[in-house]
N, C-alpha and C positions, 0 to 999 in steps of 0.2 A: 504494500500500500504506500501511497505518497508520503514523504516526510517533509515537514515544514522546516526549511533551513534558513537561518539568519546569517548574512555575511558579517563577520566580525569587524570589517573595515568600514563599509558604508551603511550597514544595518538593513540593507534591502532583503526582503523575504521572498522566497519562491518555493513551490512544491517540487520536490525532487523524487524521482521514481527509485524503486528498490535497486534497480540495475546499476545505479551510480554509487551505492553504498561503499564507503571506505575509499573512494577514489579522490584524486586531486585534479585541480583544474583552475579555471579563472572565473571570477564572479561575473555573472551576466550583466550586472549593472556598472560596476566600477572597474572591472578587469583585473582586480588584485588577485594574487594567488590564494587559493583556499583549499582546505582538505575536508571532505565530507566525512562525518562520523560513520561508524559501523552501525547501521540502523538496527541490525539484529541484536546488538548488544543490549538494547533497551527492552527486548522482549523477555518477559518472565520465563524462567526455566521450568521445565516440567519435573514432577516428582519421579525420579528414576526408578523408585521402588514400586511405582504403581503399574500393575500389569493388566488389570481389568478395568474397562471403561463401560459406563452405561450405554445402552443402545442409542439413547438420545444424543449423547456426545459423539458417537460414531457417525450418526446421520449429520449432525451439525458440522463435523469435520469434513464430511463429503461435500456438503454445500459450499463450505469455505474453499475447499480445493477447486471445485468447479468455478467459483468466482475468480479465484486466482488465475486459472487457465484463461478465462475470458479477459481479465485485465492484461495478462501477458500478451494475448493476441491483439488487444486494442493498442497496447504500447508499441508492438512491432509495426502495426499498420499505421497508427497516427502519431507515434512518438517523434518521427522525423519532422513533422510540421511544427511541433512544439519546440524542438531544438532550433529549427530555423527561425521561429519567431523570437526566441531568446537572443539569437545571434543578431537579428535585425534591431532589437531593442538596444543592444550594446553599440551597434553602429550609430543609431539615432543619438544616444547619449554622447558618444565621442564627437559626432558632427556638431551637436549643439554646443559642446565645449569649445570647439574651434570658432563657431559663429559668435559666441559670447565674447571671446577674446578679440575678434575682429570688430564687433560692435563697440567694445570698450575703446579700442584704438580710434575708431571713427568719431566717437563722441569726444575723445580727448583732443583730436585734431580740431573739431568744431569749437571746443572751448578756447583753443589758442587762436584760431583764425576767424572766428565769428560765423563761419558756415562749414558745412560738410565739404570734404575735398571734391573737386570736380571729378566726375566719372572718368573724363578724358581731359588731361591737360593739353591745351593747344597752343601753338605759336601765334604770332601776330597775324599770320596769313590764314589762320584757322585750321592748319594741318595738325593731325593728332600727334602728340609727342609722348605722353606717358599715362599710365593707368593710376588710378587711385591706390592700387595695391602697392605701388612703389612709394607713393607720397606718404602713406601711413607707416612705413617700415620703422621709423624711429619710435613710434608709439607701440610697436610690437616687440621692442627690445632688439631690433635689427639695425642699429645705427651703423655698424661696420658695413653691412651689406648695402645700406642706403648710400653710403659714401662712395661705393664703387660705381654708382650710376652717374652719368653725365647728363643732367637734365637739359642742357643746352643742345643736346643731340637727340634725334628721335629714338623711340624705343627699339627699333630694329637696326640701329647702328651697330657695327661690329663690337664696339666697346660695351654697349648696353646688353647686347645679346650674350656676351661673355659673362657679364655680371649676373644675368638672369639664370645662369646654369645652377646657381645655388638657390633652390626654392625653399622658402620658409615652410616648415612642416604644418603651420596653422592653415595654409592655403590648400593642403592636400586633403581631399575627402577620404574618410576612413574606408569607404567602399570602392575606392579607385583601384581598378584591377591592374593599372599600369603605374605602380608606386614609384617606379624609377623615372617616370615621365615628368613633364613640366607643366601640365595643364592644371589650371586652378579648378577647385571644386565649388567656389563661391563667387557670387556676382551681385551687382546692384541691378535694380530695375529702373530703367531710364525711359524718358519720354514725357510728353505733355501731361500735366496733372500728377506727376510723381515727385518724389523727393529730389530727383535729379533731372529736371526739365532741360530743354535745349538752351534756355536763358541762363542756366547756371544753377548750382546746388542751393538748396534752401538752408537757412539758419534754423537751429532747433527752436528758437522762439517764434518762428514763423509757421510752426505746425499747429493747426487748430484742433485736429482730431486727437483722440486719446493716444498718448505715446506708447501705451502698452498694447495698442491695437493697430499700429502702423509699422509695416515692414521696412526695415533698414537694409538688411542684406540677407540673401537667400542661397541655398544650395542648388546647383544646377549642373548640367552638362555644358561643355564648351559651346558657345553660340555658333550658329552655322555661318556667320559672317566673319569668322576669324581668318587671319592670314596664315599664321604659323601655328598658333595654338599655345604659345608659352604663357605662363602666369602673368608676366609683365606686359603682355599685349593689351592695349586699351580697348577692350571689347566687353560688353555686358548684355543683359537681356533687354530687348526692346519691347516696351509695354504695348506699343501700337500694333505689334505683330501677334500678340497673345490673344487667346480665347479665355484665358483664366482657368485652364484645365491642368490640375496637378498631374505630372507624369504624362502630359500630352505629347505633342511633337517634340522629340529630343532636339535640343539646341535652340528651341523657341520658347517653349513653356517651362515653368519651374519644375525641378525634379530631374529625373533621368539618372539618379544615383542609387535609389532604393525602390523596391517594387511597390511598397505600400503607401508611399507618400514622399514628402519633402520637408527638410528642416529649414528653419529661418530664425532670425533674431529681430526683435522689434526695437523701436527707437529707445526704449527704456533699458536696452541692453540684455533683455531676457530671451532665452532660446525657446522655440516651440516646434511642434511637429504638425504639419498640415497633411491630413489624410487625402487619399485619392478622391473621395466622395465630397470634398469641400465644394460647395456651390460656387460657380464662377462669380456670381454677384457678391458673395462674401469675400472672395479673393480680391475683387476690385475694390471693395471697401477697405481692405487691409493695405492695399498698395497706395491709395490716394491719401495724402497727409491733410488735405483740406476739403475732403468731399462731404463732410458732415453726415455721413451715413450712420444711422444708429445700429449698433451691434450689441447683442446680449453680452453680459459680463463674462459668461462662461464660453464664449466663442473660442478662446484659446486655452482650454483647460490643460 
């Protein structure tokens, strides 16, 4: 029968099947190493001198045995889905941790400069130069890496491409199958009516909607309009091309990293998970900082 195990590190609780009794592994929530106890050790021992058992006990034992066989069959048939779900929860938590670090850096930048960083830093002629991911490097503890970039030269200049070989781990989505690659797992949503419109990024004090219900940064697959695909390339998700479908068209809609939904962080710096069945209208309300769309308090439980 399932055993309720509590992680000694993060205190998360989960039901663990008998088959994992006495085994070691990682916590599904925090990833810390854990050792599961021997569940059988807590089972009372039988009286070894007892040789005869009443008929009722024998029947009850037969019923229990039948139930155990059924449970074992169900575990074999459906246990894989439970393990997969636990693995995805771990990915969600790891991705949210990255997003909250990025959101903290974006807010620190805004506190210093009065507005969020431009999604794309452009030169006087309007040509794209650098991504916001480069601009917030000092706020992510990556000052040395930031100093290797020459902001007077475009992002795809040889010197800047060489600097971008060192990709900050916070930009890598934990479910990225190409961990040795250089593609970012996190993007801004740009376009008219967003936090990052064509006229330039908003200041935090210009946001009228609830900061806890306004998306700041979101997980996604590399946009389809990218040139090379490096994390330093100034490309993001274009709101005008979206239908607001989580895990819709890869490279256009948010998601594309996990099958059940997408992670994001709101303006207040908190991370959340958006399921696939999130209504497009709700997504639109979360994207627009000044849309004045009423949302229930439990929209982002």
